Phi, psi and omega in degrees: 000131178292130174253121184250145171238136184226132174262132182239129173249104185191171175290168177301317182296316180291324176295317178298322178297319178294316178299315180298319178298313182296322178293336181277348180289138181297131177096345181274121181250340188226113170227123185217137171276124181253159181296135174289118184277350180276117179289134178256128186273055177274117182247121184300330181260018178288153178294341180261004181298133177087357177290156183298334178293337180269355183251145179158192182294157180283167180242125185228147176242124180248145175242128184233131177253119180250145182287337182201174183293326179296318178291324177299321176296320178297321177300311182299312181296317181293317180296317180295319180294315180292320178300319177300314180295326183270359184059043177246177178231135175236144179220128181263135174280132179265141177287135173275127182249000000 
C-alpha cells in the first residue's frame, strides 16, 4: 500500500478541510496529521519575535495510506484542487528508490 506524506501550508481550518476531503475518498482508511520533526527555532524573547515574517499560515505534515497507486493519484489530484481553491499550498514528499 502506498504511504504518502504531504506538507500543507495553511490555516488550521483549511488543513482540517483537506483532511476531511481525503478521508472521504473511497479506499482511504488512514489520514493523520503527524508531528513536524523539524525543530523550528522560534524564540519568544528574540528580537525578531512578532515580526510579520514570523506570522502566517501554519505548517502541517499529513500521512495518508492509499490502497493502490490509482487511489494515491486521486488523493494528489483532490488535495491539489482543494488547496488551490483555499489558497493553501500542498507539497508531496517523494519516495527515494
